[in-house]
C-alpha positions as CSV (number, residue, x, y, z in Angstrom):
1,X,25.4,1.6,-13.0
2,X,22.6,3.3,-15.0
3,X,19.2,2.5,-13.7
4,X,15.8,3.4,-15.2
5,X,12.7,3.4,-13.0
6,X,9.2,3.5,-14.4
7,X,6.9,5.3,-12.0
8,X,7.4,8.1,-9.4
9,X,5.1,6.7,-6.7
10,X,6.2,5.5,-3.3
11,X,8.1,2.5,-4.6
12,X,9.8,4.3,-7.5
13,X,10.9,7.3,-5.4
14,X,12.1,5.1,-2.6
15,X,14.2,3.0,-5.1
16,X,15.6,6.2,-6.6
17,X,16.7,7.5,-3.2
18,X,18.5,4.3,-2.3
19,X,20.1,3.8,-5.7
20,X,21.4,7.4,-5.8
21,X,22.8,7.0,-2.3
22,X,24.6,3.9,-3.5
23,X,26.3,5.9,-6.3
24,X,24.2,4.8,-9.2
25,X,22.9,7.0,-12.0
26,X,19.1,7.1,-11.9
27,X,16.3,8.3,-14.2
28,X,12.7,8.0,-13.2
29,X,10.1,8.0,-16.0
30,X,6.7,9.1,-14.8
31,X,3.6,9.1,-17.0
32,X,1.8,11.9,-15.0
33,X,2.6,15.5,-16.2
34,X,3.5,16.7,-12.7
35,X,4.1,15.5,-9.1
36,X,1.0,14.0,-7.5
37,X,-0.7,16.3,-4.9
38,X,-3.9,14.4,-4.2
39,X,-5.1,11.1,-2.8
40,X,-5.9,9.6,0.6
41,X,-3.7,8.6,3.5
42,X,-2.0,5.2,4.1
43,X,-0.9,3.2,7.1
44,X,2.8,2.3,7.5
45,X,3.5,-0.4,10.0
46,X,6.9,-0.7,11.6
47,X,8.4,-2.6,8.6
48,X,7.6,0.3,6.3
49,X,8.8,3.0,8.6
50,X,12.0,1.1,9.3
51,X,12.8,1.0,5.6
52,X,12.1,4.8,5.3
53,X,14.5,5.5,8.2
54,X,17.2,3.3,6.5
55,X,16.7,5.4,3.3
56,X,17.3,8.6,5.3
57,X,13.7,9.8,5.0
58,X,12.7,12.2,7.8
59,X,9.8,10.8,9.9
60,X,9.4,13.8,12.2
61,X,6.2,15.6,11.6
62,X,5.1,13.0,9.0
63,X,1.5,12.1,9.4
64,X,0.3,10.9,12.8
65,X,1.9,8.3,15.1
66,X,-0.6,5.6,16.1
67,X,-0.2,4.3,19.7
68,X,-3.1,1.8,19.7
69,X,-5.6,0.2,17.3
70,X,-9.0,-0.3,18.9
71,X,-11.1,-3.1,17.2
72,X,-14.8,-3.3,17.9
73,X,-18.0,-5.0,16.6
74,X,-20.5,-2.9,14.6
75,X,-22.5,-2.3,17.8
76,X,-19.4,-1.1,19.7
77,X,-18.6,-4.3,21.6
78,X,-14.9,-4.2,22.4
79,X,-13.0,-7.0,20.6
80,X,-9.3,-6.2,21.1
81,X,-6.8,-3.4,21.4
82,X,-3.5,-3.8,19.4
83,X,-0.8,-1.9,21.3
84,X,1.1,-0.4,18.4
85,X,3.3,1.5,20.9
86,X,4.5,-1.8,22.1
87,X,5.2,-2.9,18.5
88,X,7.2,0.3,18.1
89,X,9.3,-0.5,21.1
90,X,9.8,-4.1,19.9
91,X,10.8,-3.2,16.3
92,X,12.4,0.2,16.9
93,X,10.1,1.9,14.3
94,X,6.7,3.6,14.7
95,X,3.3,2.9,13.1
96,X,2.2,6.0,11.1
97,X,-0.8,7.1,9.2
98,X,0.5,9.5,6.4
99,X,-1.2,11.4,3.6
100,X,0.1,9.9,0.4
101,X,1.1,13.3,-1.0
102,X,3.1,14.0,2.2
103,X,5.1,10.8,1.9
104,X,5.8,11.4,-1.8
105,X,7.1,14.9,-1.0
106,X,9.4,13.5,1.7
107,X,10.7,10.8,-0.6
108,X,11.5,13.4,-3.3
109,X,13.4,15.6,-0.9
110,X,17.1,15.9,-2.0
111,X,16.7,14.2,-5.4
112,X,18.8,15.9,-8.0
113,X,17.0,18.1,-10.4
114,X,15.9,16.2,-13.5
115,X,15.9,12.8,-11.8
116,X,12.2,12.5,-12.4
117,X,11.0,13.0,-16.0
118,X,7.3,13.8,-15.9
119,X,5.0,13.2,-18.9
120,X,7.3,10.2,-19.9
121,X,4.8,7.4,-20.4
122,X,6.5,4.1,-21.3
123,X,5.6,2.7,-24.7
124,X,8.2,0.0,-25.4
125,X,11.0,-2.0,-23.8
126,X,13.9,-3.8,-25.3
127,X,16.3,-6.0,-23.2
128,X,19.2,-7.4,-25.1
129,X,20.8,-9.1,-22.1
130,X,23.4,-6.4,-21.7
131,X,21.3,-3.3,-21.4
132,X,17.6,-2.1,-21.4
133,X,16.2,0.5,-23.7
134,X,12.9,2.2,-22.8
135,X,10.9,4.3,-25.3
136,X,8.4,6.9,-24.1
137,X,5.4,8.6,-25.7
138,X,7.3,11.8,-26.2
139,X,9.6,9.9,-28.6
140,X,12.6,9.8,-26.3
141,X,14.8,6.8,-25.7
142,X,16.4,6.0,-22.4
143,X,19.1,3.3,-21.9
144,X,20.2,1.7,-18.7
145,X,21.9,-1.3,-17.3
146,X,18.7,-2.2,-15.3
147,X,15.0,-1.2,-15.4
148,X,12.7,-1.3,-12.4
149,X,9.0,-1.3,-13.0
150,X,7.3,0.6,-10.2
151,X,4.4,1.8,-12.3
152,X,1.5,0.4,-10.3
153,X,-1.3,-2.1,-10.7
154,X,-1.8,-1.3,-14.4
155,X,2.0,-1.6,-15.0
156,X,3.1,-1.2,-18.6
157,X,6.4,-2.7,-17.6
158,X,4.6,-5.9,-16.4
159,X,2.7,-6.1,-19.7
160,X,6.0,-5.6,-21.7
161,X,7.6,-8.4,-19.7
162,X,4.8,-11.0,-19.4
163,X,2.2,-10.0,-22.0
164,X,-1.5,-9.4,-21.4
165,X,-2.8,-13.0,-21.3
166,X,-4.8,-14.6,-18.5
167,X,-3.0,-14.4,-15.1
168,X,-0.6,-11.7,-16.2
169,X,-2.5,-8.9,-14.4
170,X,-4.2,-8.3,-11.1
171,X,-7.7,-9.6,-10.9
172,X,-10.7,-8.1,-9.0
173,X,-11.4,-9.7,-5.6
174,X,-15.1,-8.8,-5.5
175,X,-14.6,-6.1,-2.9
176,X,-13.9,-2.4,-2.8
177,X,-13.2,0.4,-0.4
178,X,-14.9,3.7,-0.2
179,X,-12.5,6.1,1.4
180,X,-11.4,9.7,1.9
181,X,-9.1,12.1,3.7
182,X,-11.1,14.9,5.3
183,X,-10.8,17.6,8.0
184,X,-11.4,15.6,11.2
185,X,-14.9,16.1,12.6
186,X,-13.8,14.6,15.9
187,X,-10.5,14.0,17.7
188,X,-9.1,10.4,17.9
189,X,-5.8,11.4,19.5
190,X,-3.3,8.8,18.6
191,X,-5.8,6.0,18.2
192,X,-7.0,4.1,15.2
193,X,-10.6,2.7,15.3
194,X,-11.8,-0.4,13.4
195,X,-15.4,-1.6,13.4
196,X,-16.2,-5.1,12.0
197,X,-19.7,-6.4,11.1
198,X,-21.7,-8.5,8.7
199,X,-22.1,-5.5,6.4
200,X,-18.4,-4.7,6.1
201,X,-15.7,-2.9,7.9
202,X,-15.2,0.7,8.9
203,X,-11.8,2.2,9.7
204,X,-10.9,5.6,11.1
205,X,-7.4,6.9,11.6
206,X,-5.9,10.4,12.4
207,X,-3.5,11.4,9.7
208,X,-1.8,14.5,11.1
209,X,-2.5,18.2,10.6
210,X,-6.1,17.9,11.7
211,X,-6.9,15.3,9.0
212,X,-8.8,12.0,9.3
213,X,-8.5,9.0,7.0
214,X,-11.7,7.0,6.8
215,X,-12.5,3.8,4.9
216,X,-15.4,1.4,4.4
217,X,-14.7,-2.0,2.9
218,X,-17.7,-3.8,1.4
219,X,-18.6,-6.2,-1.4
220,X,-18.4,-4.7,-4.9
221,X,-20.5,-5.7,-7.9
222,X,-19.7,-4.3,-11.4
223,X,-22.3,-1.7,-12.3
224,X,-23.7,-1.5,-8.7
225,X,-25.2,1.8,-7.7
226,X,-22.7,2.4,-4.9
227,X,-20.1,3.2,-7.6
228,X,-21.7,6.6,-8.0
229,X,-20.6,8.8,-5.1
230,X,-24.0,10.6,-4.6
231,X,-26.0,7.4,-4.4
232,X,-23.2,5.7,-2.5
233,X,-23.2,8.3,0.3
234,X,-27.0,7.8,0.7
235,X,-26.6,4.1,0.8
236,X,-23.7,4.2,3.2
237,X,-25.6,6.4,5.6
238,X,-28.5,4.0,5.6
239,X,-26.5,0.9,5.9
240,X,-24.3,2.0,8.8
241,X,-26.8,4.3,10.6
242,X,-27.0,1.8,13.6
243,X,-23.3,1.2,13.9
244,X,-21.5,2.4,16.9
245,X,-20.3,6.0,17.4
246,X,-18.5,7.8,15.8
247,X,-19.4,6.0,12.5
248,X,-22.8,7.8,12.0
249,X,-21.0,11.1,12.9
250,X,-18.4,10.5,10.2
251,X,-21.1,9.7,7.6
252,X,-23.0,12.9,8.5
253,X,-19.9,15.0,8.0
254,X,-19.2,13.6,4.5
255,X,-20.1,15.2,1.1
256,X,-20.0,13.5,-2.3
257,X,-16.6,15.1,-3.0
258,X,-15.1,13.3,0.0
259,X,-15.7,9.8,-1.5
260,X,-13.1,7.9,-3.5
261,X,-13.7,4.3,-4.7
262,X,-10.8,1.9,-4.6
263,X,-11.6,-1.5,-6.2
264,X,-9.6,-4.4,-4.7
265,X,-7.3,-6.2,-7.1
266,X,-4.8,-8.9,-6.5
267,X,-1.9,-10.7,-8.3
268,X,-2.2,-14.4,-7.7
269,X,0.7,-16.6,-6.7
270,X,3.2,-17.6,-8.0
271,X,4.3,-14.1,-8.3
272,X,6.5,-13.1,-11.2
273,X,8.8,-10.2,-10.2
274,X,11.6,-10.1,-12.8
275,X,12.8,-11.0,-16.3
276,X,16.2,-10.4,-17.8
277,X,17.5,-7.1,-16.6
278,X,14.0,-5.9,-15.5
279,X,12.4,-6.2,-12.1
280,X,9.0,-5.3,-10.7
281,X,8.3,-3.7,-7.3
282,X,5.3,-2.6,-5.4
283,X,1.8,-2.9,-6.9
284,X,3.3,-3.7,-10.3
285,X,4.6,-7.0,-8.8
286,X,2.0,-7.8,-6.1
287,X,-1.2,-5.8,-5.9
288,X,-3.2,-6.9,-2.9
289,X,-6.3,-5.9,-0.9
290,X,-5.6,-3.0,1.5
291,X,-7.1,-4.4,4.8
292,X,-3.7,-5.3,6.3
293,X,-2.3,-1.9,5.3
294,X,0.8,-3.6,3.7
295,X,0.7,-2.2,0.2
296,X,3.2,0.6,0.8
297,X,5.0,-1.5,3.4
298,X,5.6,-4.4,0.9
299,X,6.7,-1.9,-1.8
300,X,9.3,-0.5,0.6
301,X,10.4,-4.1,1.6
302,X,10.9,-4.7,-2.2
303,X,13.2,-1.7,-2.4
304,X,15.2,-2.7,0.7
305,X,15.8,-6.2,-0.6
306,X,16.6,-5.1,-4.1
307,X,19.1,-2.5,-2.8
308,X,20.9,-5.1,-0.7
309,X,21.1,-7.5,-3.6
310,X,22.5,-4.9,-6.0
311,X,25.1,-3.9,-3.4
312,X,26.4,-7.5,-3.3
313,X,26.4,-8.7,-6.9
314,X,25.7,-7.9,-10.6
315,X,22.2,-7.2,-11.8
316,X,21.4,-10.8,-13.1
317,X,22.2,-12.6,-9.8
318,X,20.8,-9.7,-7.8
319,X,17.4,-9.8,-9.5
320,X,17.2,-13.6,-9.1
321,X,18.0,-13.3,-5.4
322,X,15.5,-10.5,-5.1
323,X,12.6,-12.6,-6.5
324,X,13.5,-15.6,-4.4
325,X,13.5,-13.5,-1.3
326,X,10.4,-11.4,-1.8
327,X,7.9,-13.5,-3.7
328,X,6.8,-15.7,-0.8
329,X,6.5,-12.9,1.7
330,X,4.5,-10.7,-0.7
331,X,2.3,-13.6,-1.5
332,X,1.8,-14.3,2.2
333,X,0.7,-10.7,2.8
334,X,-1.7,-10.8,-0.2
335,X,-3.2,-14.1,0.9
336,X,-3.7,-12.9,4.5
337,X,-5.4,-9.7,3.3
338,X,-7.6,-11.6,0.9
339,X,-8.7,-14.2,3.6
340,X,-9.3,-11.6,6.2
341,X,-12.0,-9.0,6.3
342,X,-11.4,-7.7,2.8
343,X,-15.0,-8.6,1.7
344,X,-18.2,-8.1,3.6
345,X,-20.8,-10.7,4.4
346,X,-21.7,-13.4,6.8
347,X,-19.5,-16.0,5.2
348,X,-16.3,-13.9,5.5
349,X,-14.0,-15.7,8.0
350,X,-13.3,-12.9,10.4
351,X,-16.8,-11.4,10.4
352,X,-18.7,-14.4,11.6
353,X,-20.2,-14.3,15.1
354,X,-18.0,-17.2,16.3
355,X,-14.9,-15.3,15.1
356,X,-16.0,-12.1,16.8
357,X,-16.7,-13.9,20.0
358,X,-13.2,-15.5,19.8
359,X,-11.6,-12.1,19.1
360,X,-13.4,-10.6,22.2
361,X,-11.9,-13.4,24.3
362,X,-8.3,-12.8,23.0
363,X,-6.1,-10.9,25.6
364,X,-4.8,-7.6,24.2
365,X,-1.3,-8.7,24.8
366,X,-1.8,-11.8,22.7
367,X,-3.5,-9.8,19.9
368,X,-0.6,-7.4,19.9
369,X,1.9,-10.3,19.7
370,X,-0.1,-11.9,16.8
371,X,-0.1,-8.7,14.8
372,X,3.7,-8.3,15.4
373,X,4.3,-11.9,14.3
374,X,2.3,-11.2,11.1
375,X,4.2,-8.1,10.3
376,X,7.5,-9.8,11.0
377,X,6.5,-12.7,8.8
378,X,6.1,-10.6,5.7
379,X,9.2,-8.6,6.3
380,X,12.9,-9.0,5.4
381,X,13.7,-5.8,7.3
382,X,12.5,-6.6,10.8
């Protein structure tokens, strides 16, 4: 079978690996002129790393393995410790923090030369029920038996399938993340740190090779001054000056060039993930806030489910089965992220004082079990 994939991100490259291994002919159309070599790091829970292992991706030396996630209040009061090492033992797959560029490079290893066509931005799709034709900005035409849209939150494939009307695209949630990947100014070992308070959320994670992934989730208003990195850094240093160590140390180590803004957007249920001989995966199908760190994990889950379906039946039935299987799990992950600590403020559910007191009373073993149940609940793989 000939398969076209729009997008050479995590979802697109993972799908390409799996389809090639299954004996299909694959062409990836990527709008960027060259492979991506920038960006921050991401967290892969056990469901994501399990799919990577199934795809034959080498995990050795990839990012940093996380053995525990320590959750504290803004003032440093211990709330809980999630034993991610225990989750690794339970599910047979580690929790990793990985620079995006490193993961993309691993996914691209072994792909035949010419599989990815760079500078090939999609302009038009035509699905006649028997095949799919894709036209790109360079004037080329590509024909396949199936097309997979893995082209991100601003997906051109999604627009071609469902139009640009109300509800067709991801909507802002009212929150954003300032984040960056920097040389670590302190050593966290194999621990991730999460601080929760009325003014937002601060996360710190080692990402391997002496790197640190940091993030700050907070409310986002269009046109607000914190969208400008210089003013944002000053505001962040002032807002979080009294937070527990090492948050002030982190902010003191940052420069304007270390700040990247990630506005939160979300596709609302019911999710639409396929039409005709075309399917959507990853952020093209279900963009969600990043607080649960399931964006990449859910994209890899999409790939695994789609590959299983295509191995069992023709494209039509396989795509219908894929949507039935994945839409509710992806919607659950998105809803959980949105209702969690994705936005800052006293009315946010998990940032209220009663919620923090309840979290502090929760035994670590129960907190670990709860996280494991959540990850398993949004996974077909585990």
